[in-house]
N, C-alpha and C positions, 0 to 999 in steps of 0.2 A: 411449556413452550420452549423450543430450542433456543440456545444462546449461540450466536454466531460470532460476536465480537466481545472479547473480554479483555480486561487489563492484565498485563503481564505482571507476575509476582515471583518473588523468591522467598521461601520461608524455611525454617529449620525443621527437619524431620525429628520424630521421636527417637528413631534408631538410625544408625549409620548403615548404608548398603554396601555390601562387598562388590556387587556388580550393578552397573547402572541399568535402569529400566525406563523405556520410552513407552508412554501411552499414546497410541497412534491410530489415526483414522486415514486410510489411503486416499479418500476423496478430499482431504483438506490440504490446501496449498501451504498453509503454515506448518502443518505436520510434516509435509514433504521437505520444507526448508530445514526443519530441525533434523530430519533424517539425513539430509545431505551433510549438514555440519557434523553430525555424529560419524558419518561414513568417512569424513576427512580427518577425524581425530583419532588418537590412539586408543580411545575407549571402545571403538567399534567391535573389536574382537571379543570383548566380554559382555556386549550389550544384550539385554533381554528386551524383546519387543512384544508389547501387548496390543494386538489389533482390536480396536473397539468397533462394535456394531452400532451404527448411528440410526436412530437416536436412543435406542433402548439402553445400551450400556453407557453412553456418554451422559445420560441423566440418571444413572443408577446410584444407589446409596454407596456402593463400593467406590465408585469413581468420585463421588462428592466428598468422600473422606480424604481422598488424595488431593483433589482440586475442587474446593468449594464453589468456585465460579463455573466449573464444568466446561471450561474451554479446552480446545485441543491445539497444540500438543502439551503434554506434561512429561517432564523428565525427573526421575528420582535418581540422584547421584550423590555419592558421599553422604553428607548429613543434610542435604538440601532437597527440596521439592521445587522445581522451577517450572512455571507455567508461562508459555509464550515463546515462540521461535526466536524473537529478538534477544531475550535474556538467555536462552539456551545457547545461542551463538556466542554471546559475550562471555558467558561462564566457560564454555569450552575453549575459546580463544585464549582466555587468561590463565586457566588452570591445566588444560590439556591441549596445548597448541599442536596442530599438525605441521607437517613439513612446510606447507605454504605459509602458515602463520609465522613460523620461525624465520623464513627467508624473505618475508615481505619487507619492503623498506619502512623505516620508522615513520610514524605519523608526522606530517608536515614536511617530509622529504620531497623535494621536487627533482624529478629525473632530468638529466641533461641529455638532450637529443642532439645528435650531430646536425650541424646546419647543412642545408642543401644549397648548392650553388646554382 
């Protein structure tokens, strides 16, 4: 049976990757969110994308070894395996911030808008 909602997780991989790898299914909105975050980060240029056939490959033994919950998307980066677009976004923002991340106002900052008379 296909799994559509899974918990996000980060775990340590057995080996460190030189290039990040995104396990991706084009029909998944969460996978698309992860792809957008990657596109905005500096890791995009070295990214390997593995497009999965649903449901055959998303429920395969090969993919289960990478992501036992078999949810989409999954990112292998550095020494981590990250499942879930929310954690992928957080990891990239913290470790590989894009230009927008670097220029964004700090959390809790309230912009001052000019008053209109």
